[in-house]
C-alpha positions in Angstrom: -3.4 24.8 -13.0 -6.9 24.7 -12.3 -9.8 22.6 -13.5 -13.1 24.5 -14.2 -16.4 23.1 -15.5 -18.1 24.9 -18.6 -21.4 23.1 -19.1 -20.4 19.7 -20.4 -17.2 21.0 -21.0 -14.1 20.1 -18.8 -11.2 23.1 -19.1 -7.5 23.3 -17.7 -6.3 26.4 -17.3 -2.5 27.3 -17.3 -1.6 30.0 -16.0 2.0 31.8 -16.1 3.1 35.3 -14.7 6.4 36.5 -17.2 8.0 40.3 -16.8 8.4 42.0 -20.1 7.8 45.9 -20.0 6.1 45.3 -17.4 4.0 42.9 -15.8 2.0 40.0 -17.8 0.3 37.6 -17.2 -0.6 34.4 -19.7 -3.3 32.2 -20.0 -3.6 29.0 -21.9 -6.9 27.1 -21.6 -7.4 23.9 -22.6 -10.0 20.9 -23.1 -9.5 17.9 -21.5 -13.5 17.0 -21.6 -12.5 13.9 -23.6 -9.6 13.2 -21.9 -11.5 13.0 -18.6 -14.2 10.9 -20.3 -11.9 8.3 -20.9 -10.1 8.4 -18.1 -14.0 8.1 -15.8 -14.5 5.5 -18.4 -11.6 3.4 -17.7 -11.9 3.9 -13.5 -15.3 2.4 -14.2 -14.0 -0.6 -16.4 -11.5 -1.5 -13.6 -14.3 -1.5 -11.2 -16.7 -4.0 -12.8 -13.1 -5.8 -14.5 -12.2 -6.2 -10.7 -15.7 -6.8 -9.2 -16.3 -9.4 -11.6 -13.2 -11.4 -11.7 -13.9 -11.8 -7.4 -16.4 -14.0 -8.1 -14.3 -16.8 -9.3 -11.0 -16.0 -8.1 -12.6 -16.9 -4.6 -14.5 -20.1 -5.6 -11.3 -21.3 -6.8 -9.8 -20.0 -3.8 -12.4 -22.5 -1.7 -11.4 -25.8 -3.8 -8.3 -25.0 -3.8 -8.3 -24.9 0.1 -10.3 -27.8 0.0 -8.0 -29.6 -2.4 -5.9 -29.1 -0.2 -7.1 -30.2 2.8 -7.7 -33.4 1.4 -3.4 -34.3 0.2 -2.4 -33.9 3.4 -4.5 -37.0 4.4 -3.1 -38.8 0.9 0.5 -37.9 2.2 1.0 -36.6 -1.7 3.6 -34.4 -0.9 4.5 -33.2 -4.6 0.7 -33.3 -5.1 0.7 -30.8 -2.2 3.8 -28.9 -3.1 2.0 -28.0 -6.2 -1.8 -26.8 -4.4 0.2 -24.3 -2.3 1.9 -22.8 -4.9 -1.1 -22.5 -6.8 -2.6 -21.1 -3.6 -0.2 -18.7 -2.9 -1.2 -17.5 -7.2 -4.6 -16.9 -5.6 -3.6 -14.9 -2.7 -1.0 -12.9 -5.2 -4.2 -12.4 -7.7 -6.5 -11.7 -5.0 -4.4 -9.0 -3.2 -4.2 -7.7 -7.5 -8.0 -7.3 -7.3 -8.1 -5.3 -3.9 -5.4 -3.0 -4.9 -6.7 -1.8 -7.7 -10.5 -1.8 -5.8 -9.0 0.6 -3.6 -7.3 3.0 -5.8 -10.0 3.1 -8.3 -12.0 4.2 -4.8 -9.0 7.0 -4.3 -9.0 8.7 -7.5 -12.5 9.0 -6.5 -12.3 9.8 -3.2 -14.9 7.1 -2.1 -11.7 5.7 0.1 -14.2 5.7 3.6 -12.8 5.8 6.6 -14.4 3.1 9.4 -12.6 5.2 12.7 -12.8 3.7 16.6 -10.8 3.5 19.4 -7.8 0.7 19.4 -4.3 0.4 20.9 -1.3 0.7 17.9 0.9 -1.7 20.1 -1.5 -4.1 20.0 -3.0 -3.8 16.4 1.1 -4.2 15.4 1.7 -7.3 17.3 -1.2 -9.0 15.9 0.3 -8.5 12.2 4.2 -9.5 13.2 2.5 -12.5 14.3 0.3 -12.8 10.9 3.4 -11.9 9.1 6.1 -14.2 11.1 3.6 -17.6 9.5 4.3 -16.6 6.1 8.4 -16.5 6.6 10.5 -18.8 7.6 13.7 -17.0 6.7 12.9 -13.4 8.8 12.8 -12.8 12.2 10.5 -9.8 12.7 10.9 -8.2 16.1 8.8 -5.9 17.5 9.7 -3.6 20.3 6.8 -0.7 21.7 7.2 1.6 24.1 5.2 -0.5 26.8 2.3 2.3 27.3 -1.0 2.1 25.6 -1.1 4.2 22.8 -5.1 4.8 22.0 -5.6 6.4 19.2 -8.7 6.7 16.4 -8.8 5.0 12.7 -10.1 2.7 10.4 -8.0 0.0 12.2 -8.4 -2.3 9.2 -7.0 0.5 6.6 -3.8 1.1 9.0 -3.4 -3.1 9.8 -3.1 -2.9 5.8 -1.0 -0.4 5.9 1.4 -2.2 8.2 1.2 -5.1 5.9 2.6 -3.7 2.7 5.4 -2.2 4.8 6.7 -5.5 5.9 5.6 -7.5 3.2 8.2 -5.1 1.3 11.0 -4.9 4.2 10.8 -9.2 3.2 10.6 -9.4 -0.3 13.3 -6.6 -1.1 15.6 -7.9 2.0 16.5 -11.6 0.8 20.2 -11.6 1.7 19.1 -10.9 5.5 17.1 -12.7 8.1 15.8 -10.0 10.4 13.0 -6.6 10.3 12.3 -4.7 13.3 9.6 -2.7 13.9 9.5 0.0 16.7 6.7 1.9 17.7 6.9 5.2 20.0 4.8 8.0 21.2 5.2 11.9 21.8 2.6 14.4 23.0 0.4 14.2 19.8 1.5 11.4 17.9 1.7 8.0 17.5 4.9 6.7 15.5 5.4 3.6 13.7 8.7 2.7 11.9 9.7 -1.0 10.4 13.1 -1.4 9.5 14.6 -3.7 7.0 18.6 -4.8 6.2 18.1 -5.2 2.5 18.6 -4.3 -1.4 17.5 0.0 -0.4 16.4 2.5 -2.1 18.8 4.9 -4.2 18.3 8.4 -3.7 16.3 9.3 -6.6 13.8 6.9 -6.3 12.9 7.7 -2.5 11.2 10.5 -4.4 9.0 7.9 -6.5 8.3 5.2 -4.2 5.0 6.6 -3.1 3.5 6.9 -6.9 1.0 5.0 -8.5 1.9 2.7 -10.9 6.1 3.3 -10.0 8.3 0.1 -10.0 11.8 0.8 -8.8 14.8 -0.3 -11.2 16.4 -2.6 -8.6 15.0 -5.9 -8.5 15.0 -8.9 -6.2 16.2 -12.1 -8.1 13.2 -14.6 -8.0 11.2 -11.7 -6.6 7.5 -11.6 -8.1 6.9 -8.2 -9.5 3.0 -6.3 -8.5 1.7 -3.4 -9.9 3.5 -0.8 -7.7 0.7 -0.1 -5.8 1.2 -1.1 -2.0 3.4 2.1 -1.0 0.6 4.8 -3.0 -2.1 3.0 -1.4 0.1 3.1 2.2 0.5 6.6 1.5 -3.0 7.7 0.5 -4.0 5.6 3.5 -2.2 7.5 5.9 -2.5 10.8 4.4 -6.4 10.3 4.6 -5.8 9.9 8.0 -3.9 13.0 8.4 -1.0 11.5 9.4 2.6 10.8 7.5 4.5 8.5 5.6 8.1 8.8 4.8 11.0 6.7 4.1 14.8 6.8 4.8 17.7 4.2 2.6 21.1 3.8 1.2 21.5 1.5 -1.4 23.0 -2.0 -0.1 22.2 -0.7 3.8 18.2 -1.5 3.3 15.2 1.4 4.4 13.4 2.4 7.3 9.1 3.8 6.5 7.8 5.8 9.5 4.6 6.0 10.3 3.5 9.2 12.3 -0.3 9.1 13.4 -2.1 11.2 15.1 -3.1 10.8 18.3 -7.3 12.1 19.3 -7.6 12.3 23.4 -9.9 9.1 24.1 -11.6 8.6 27.0 
């Protein structure tokens, strides 16, 4: 199918070839202007609402941090625990807002990349160190190939993609205590794999995990439900870099998410 604009109208053209007493082409034209306008207004609403939410959430976060520091001097363990839970939920809300903004940027083709030269192994090591502080149960191990893996990419966005994959690995492996991250280099690419030993993904879901708003039917008891945007955003970040992201998984035995990013010659 093809989109075509006629004046202020947006038309969807579907063409299908079939054979009956010779070759024929069936052409269907549908006016989807109203649908496109509704989609545009929806995206504009999400962007506006997300921006409006960011200010009060940031303010609440600031006051929560102040309250947390104050309570630590009072040694009120119950109050400290309550504030810690509140802070966790604020962080979740902040992430949801960021995800919604990213999705609208992706849909509008406005996901800007600020590329720079950096060492991939160094970035992975920093991300692992930061995330290790967020979990006491899982040991996140990282092994690079020992060389300088210089790459030209958006450091913030690649970091975001790695964080999404590792936090997913933590969330979906409640009965395991390890996550393994490896980087390898070929002549043309840097490959990063994130392996967990958790609940795994069914074959039918493996084709859908990178779809927008998709949530697997496999549930982890006690885990917080998200919007199903993390893997979609991760996939789009990698795609915008000319890379590839795929998953290999077996139900009950864990998953391996692999990123492949092209290397550019740097001097």
